[in-house]
DRENRO-962665 format. One record per atom (N, C-alpha, C): residue number from 1; x, y, z negated. Coordinates in Angstrom, 2 decimals. Layout:
// residues N
{NUM {X Y Z}},
...
//
This chain:
// residues 88
{1 {79.30 34.49 -46.19}},
{1 {78.57 34.36 -44.95}},
{1 {79.53 33.92 -43.85}},
{2 {79.08 32.97 -43.05}},
{2 {79.91 32.44 -41.96}},
{2 {80.03 33.44 -40.82}},
{3 {81.14 33.42 -40.08}},
{3 {81.21 34.20 -38.85}},
{3 {80.08 33.74 -37.91}},
{4 {79.63 34.62 -37.03}},
{4 {78.49 34.34 -36.17}},
{4 {78.66 33.06 -35.36}},
{5 {79.80 32.87 -34.71}},
{5 {79.99 31.66 -33.89}},
{5 {79.94 30.39 -34.75}},
{6 {80.43 30.46 -35.96}},
{6 {80.34 29.31 -36.86}},
{6 {78.88 29.04 -37.22}},
{7 {78.13 30.10 -37.50}},
{7 {76.72 29.95 -37.85}},
{7 {75.93 29.35 -36.70}},
{8 {76.28 29.74 -35.48}},
{8 {75.63 29.16 -34.30}},
{8 {75.87 27.66 -34.26}},
{9 {77.12 27.25 -34.41}},
{9 {77.44 25.82 -34.39}},
{9 {76.76 25.07 -35.53}},
{10 {76.79 25.61 -36.73}},
{10 {76.17 24.95 -37.88}},
{10 {74.67 24.80 -37.67}},
{11 {74.05 25.75 -36.99}},
{11 {72.61 25.67 -36.71}},
{11 {72.28 24.38 -35.97}},
{12 {73.15 23.97 -35.07}},
{12 {72.90 22.77 -34.28}},
{12 {73.02 21.49 -35.08}},
{13 {73.56 21.57 -36.27}},
{13 {73.61 20.39 -37.13}},
{13 {72.33 20.25 -37.96}},
{14 {71.43 21.22 -37.83}},
{14 {70.19 21.21 -38.62}},
{14 {68.94 21.07 -37.77}},
{15 {69.07 21.08 -36.45}},
{15 {67.92 20.99 -35.55}},
{15 {68.16 19.90 -34.50}},
{16 {67.08 19.44 -33.89}},
{16 {67.21 18.44 -32.82}},
{16 {67.88 19.05 -31.60}},
{17 {67.40 20.23 -31.19}},
{17 {68.03 20.99 -30.10}},
{17 {67.59 22.44 -30.20}},
{18 {68.25 23.30 -29.45}},
{18 {67.94 24.72 -29.48}},
{18 {68.49 25.38 -28.23}},
{19 {67.91 26.54 -27.90}},
{19 {68.41 27.36 -26.80}},
{19 {68.84 28.70 -27.38}},
{20 {69.36 29.58 -26.56}},
{20 {69.84 30.88 -27.04}},
{20 {68.74 31.63 -27.79}},
{21 {67.53 31.60 -27.25}},
{21 {66.43 32.34 -27.88}},
{21 {66.08 31.77 -29.25}},
{22 {66.04 30.46 -29.38}},
{22 {65.70 29.88 -30.68}},
{22 {66.83 30.04 -31.69}},
{23 {68.06 30.05 -31.22}},
{23 {69.19 30.34 -32.10}},
{23 {69.07 31.77 -32.62}},
{24 {68.74 32.69 -31.73}},
{24 {68.60 34.09 -32.15}},
{24 {67.47 34.25 -33.15}},
{25 {66.36 33.55 -32.94}},
{25 {65.25 33.61 -33.90}},
{25 {65.69 33.10 -35.27}},
{26 {66.43 32.00 -35.27}},
{26 {66.84 31.38 -36.53}},
{26 {67.85 32.23 -37.30}},
{27 {68.72 32.92 -36.58}},
{27 {69.80 33.67 -37.23}},
{27 {69.52 35.17 -37.34}},
{28 {68.38 35.61 -36.86}},
{28 {68.07 37.04 -36.78}},
{28 {68.21 37.77 -38.11}},
{29 {67.65 37.23 -39.16}},
{29 {67.65 37.94 -40.45}},
{29 {69.06 38.20 -40.98}},
{30 {69.99 37.30 -40.70}},
{30 {71.34 37.43 -41.24}},
{30 {72.29 38.15 -40.29}},
{31 {72.14 37.94 -38.98}},
{31 {73.16 38.39 -38.03}},
{31 {72.70 39.45 -37.03}},
{32 {71.48 39.95 -37.14}},
{32 {70.97 40.88 -36.13}},
{32 {71.77 42.17 -36.04}},
{33 {72.49 42.53 -37.08}},
{33 {73.30 43.75 -37.05}},
{33 {74.66 43.59 -36.38}},
{34 {75.02 42.38 -36.04}},
{34 {76.32 42.13 -35.39}},
{34 {76.29 42.57 -33.94}},
{35 {77.37 43.18 -33.50}},
{35 {77.47 43.62 -32.12}},
{35 {77.33 42.46 -31.13}},
{36 {77.85 41.31 -31.48}},
{36 {77.82 40.13 -30.60}},
{36 {76.49 39.37 -30.69}},
{37 {75.55 39.87 -31.48}},
{37 {74.26 39.20 -31.59}},
{37 {73.35 39.67 -30.46}},
{38 {73.61 39.11 -29.29}},
{38 {72.81 39.40 -28.10}},
{38 {72.78 38.14 -27.25}},
{39 {71.80 38.07 -26.39}},
{39 {71.59 36.84 -25.63}},
{39 {72.80 36.44 -24.79}},
{40 {73.43 37.34 -24.03}},
{40 {74.60 36.91 -23.24}},
{40 {75.73 36.35 -24.10}},
{41 {75.98 36.94 -25.25}},
{41 {77.05 36.44 -26.13}},
{41 {76.70 35.09 -26.73}},
{42 {75.44 34.88 -27.08}},
{42 {75.02 33.60 -27.64}},
{42 {75.12 32.52 -26.55}},
{43 {74.67 32.84 -25.34}},
{43 {74.78 31.88 -24.23}},
{43 {76.25 31.52 -24.00}},
{44 {77.12 32.50 -24.04}},
{44 {78.55 32.25 -23.87}},
{44 {79.07 31.32 -24.97}},
{45 {78.66 31.54 -26.20}},
{45 {79.08 30.68 -27.31}},
{45 {78.59 29.25 -27.11}},
{46 {77.36 29.10 -26.64}},
{46 {76.80 27.77 -26.41}},
{46 {77.54 27.05 -25.28}},
{47 {77.82 27.76 -24.22}},
{47 {78.53 27.16 -23.08}},
{47 {79.96 26.79 -23.47}},
{48 {80.58 27.60 -24.30}},
{48 {81.93 27.30 -24.79}},
{48 {81.92 26.05 -25.66}},
{49 {80.93 25.97 -26.55}},
{49 {80.82 24.79 -27.41}},
{49 {80.58 23.53 -26.57}},
{50 {79.79 23.66 -25.51}},
{50 {79.58 22.51 -24.62}},
{50 {80.89 22.13 -23.92}},
{51 {81.60 23.11 -23.40}},
{51 {82.86 22.84 -22.70}},
{51 {83.88 22.19 -23.63}},
{52 {83.79 22.50 -24.92}},
{52 {84.72 21.93 -25.90}},
{52 {84.21 20.62 -26.49}},
{53 {83.10 20.12 -26.00}},
{53 {82.61 18.82 -26.41}},
{53 {81.83 18.78 -27.71}},
{54 {81.46 19.94 -28.26}},
{54 {80.71 19.96 -29.51}},
{54 {79.21 19.84 -29.29}},
{55 {78.74 20.37 -28.18}},
{55 {77.32 20.34 -27.83}},
{55 {77.15 19.72 -26.47}},
{56 {75.92 19.28 -26.18}},
{56 {75.59 18.80 -24.85}},
{56 {74.21 19.33 -24.48}},
{57 {73.97 19.50 -23.18}},
{57 {72.65 19.93 -22.73}},
{57 {71.65 18.83 -23.03}},
{58 {70.47 19.22 -23.51}},
{58 {69.45 18.23 -23.83}},
{58 {68.22 18.33 -22.94}},
{59 {67.87 19.55 -22.52}},
{59 {66.71 19.73 -21.66}},
{59 {66.69 21.16 -21.12}},
{60 {65.78 21.37 -20.17}},
{60 {65.62 22.67 -19.55}},
{60 {64.12 22.98 -19.48}},
{61 {63.77 24.25 -19.54}},
{61 {62.38 24.65 -19.32}},
{61 {62.34 26.11 -18.88}},
{62 {61.23 26.49 -18.27}},
{62 {61.02 27.87 -17.88}},
{62 {60.17 28.53 -18.95}},
{63 {60.54 29.76 -19.33}},
{63 {59.73 30.48 -20.31}},
{63 {58.59 31.20 -19.60}},
{64 {57.84 32.00 -20.32}},
{64 {56.68 32.70 -19.76}},
{64 {57.05 33.67 -18.65}},
{65 {58.31 34.13 -18.63}},
{65 {58.79 35.05 -17.60}},
{65 {59.51 34.32 -16.48}},
{66 {59.35 33.01 -16.41}},
{66 {60.03 32.16 -15.43}},
{66 {61.55 32.25 -15.51}},
{67 {62.04 32.47 -16.71}},
{67 {63.48 32.46 -16.96}},
{67 {63.87 31.09 -17.50}},
{68 {64.93 30.54 -16.98}},
{68 {65.38 29.22 -17.39}},
{68 {65.94 29.26 -18.80}},
{69 {65.50 28.32 -19.62}},
{69 {66.05 28.12 -20.96}},
{69 {66.78 26.79 -20.97}},
{70 {68.04 26.83 -21.32}},
{70 {68.84 25.62 -21.42}},
{70 {68.95 25.27 -22.89}},
{71 {68.52 24.08 -23.23}},
{71 {68.59 23.61 -24.60}},
{71 {69.81 22.72 -24.77}},
{72 {70.44 22.85 -25.93}},
{72 {71.62 22.07 -26.27}},
{72 {71.35 21.31 -27.56}},
{73 {72.13 20.26 -27.77}},
{73 {72.07 19.52 -29.03}},
{73 {73.47 19.12 -29.42}},
{74 {73.66 18.95 -30.71}},
{74 {74.94 18.44 -31.21}},
{74 {74.81 16.92 -31.28}},
{75 {75.55 16.22 -30.42}},
{75 {75.55 14.76 -30.48}},
{75 {76.25 14.34 -31.77}},
{76 {76.21 13.06 -32.08}},
{76 {76.72 12.58 -33.37}},
{76 {78.17 12.99 -33.63}},
{77 {79.02 12.79 -32.64}},
{77 {80.44 13.13 -32.82}},
{77 {80.63 14.65 -32.93}},
{78 {79.88 15.41 -32.11}},
{78 {79.98 16.87 -32.18}},
{78 {79.54 17.40 -33.53}},
{79 {78.42 16.88 -34.04}},
{79 {77.93 17.31 -35.36}},
{79 {78.93 16.96 -36.45}},
{80 {79.54 15.79 -36.35}},
{80 {80.54 15.39 -37.36}},
{80 {81.74 16.33 -37.31}},
{81 {82.17 16.69 -36.13}},
{81 {83.30 17.61 -35.99}},
{81 {82.95 18.98 -36.55}},
{82 {81.77 19.48 -36.21}},
{82 {81.33 20.78 -36.73}},
{82 {81.30 20.75 -38.25}},
{83 {80.71 19.72 -38.82}},
{83 {80.60 19.64 -40.28}},
{83 {81.94 19.43 -40.98}},
{84 {82.90 18.84 -40.27}},
{84 {84.23 18.67 -40.83}},
{84 {84.96 20.01 -40.96}},
{85 {84.85 20.84 -39.93}},
{85 {85.62 22.08 -39.89}},
{85 {84.87 23.30 -40.40}},
{86 {83.54 23.24 -40.41}},
{86 {82.76 24.37 -40.91}},
{86 {81.92 23.88 -42.09}},
{87 {82.36 24.23 -43.26}},
{87 {81.70 23.79 -44.49}},
{87 {80.81 24.92 -44.98}},
{88 {79.59 24.54 -45.40}},
{88 {78.65 25.55 -45.93}},
{88 {79.19 26.20 -47.18}},
//
């Protein structure tokens, strides 16, 4: 099993885009017991990946509670880098 941050990055190589909530939904069955499996930690991981050039913001929307959801995507070069260093 991959470390949580690796699994987060690999998830972006399999979807068009995702936000913290959709990442948590996708990884819940495997990683819900991890201490770092919480929304603030996932957002931090996504922002770090963006700052490191692996992900980019793709869109924004408000959820039912008027909370902003920031969606990210792995651009071609970012996905290639992720797949080079994180092998299934």
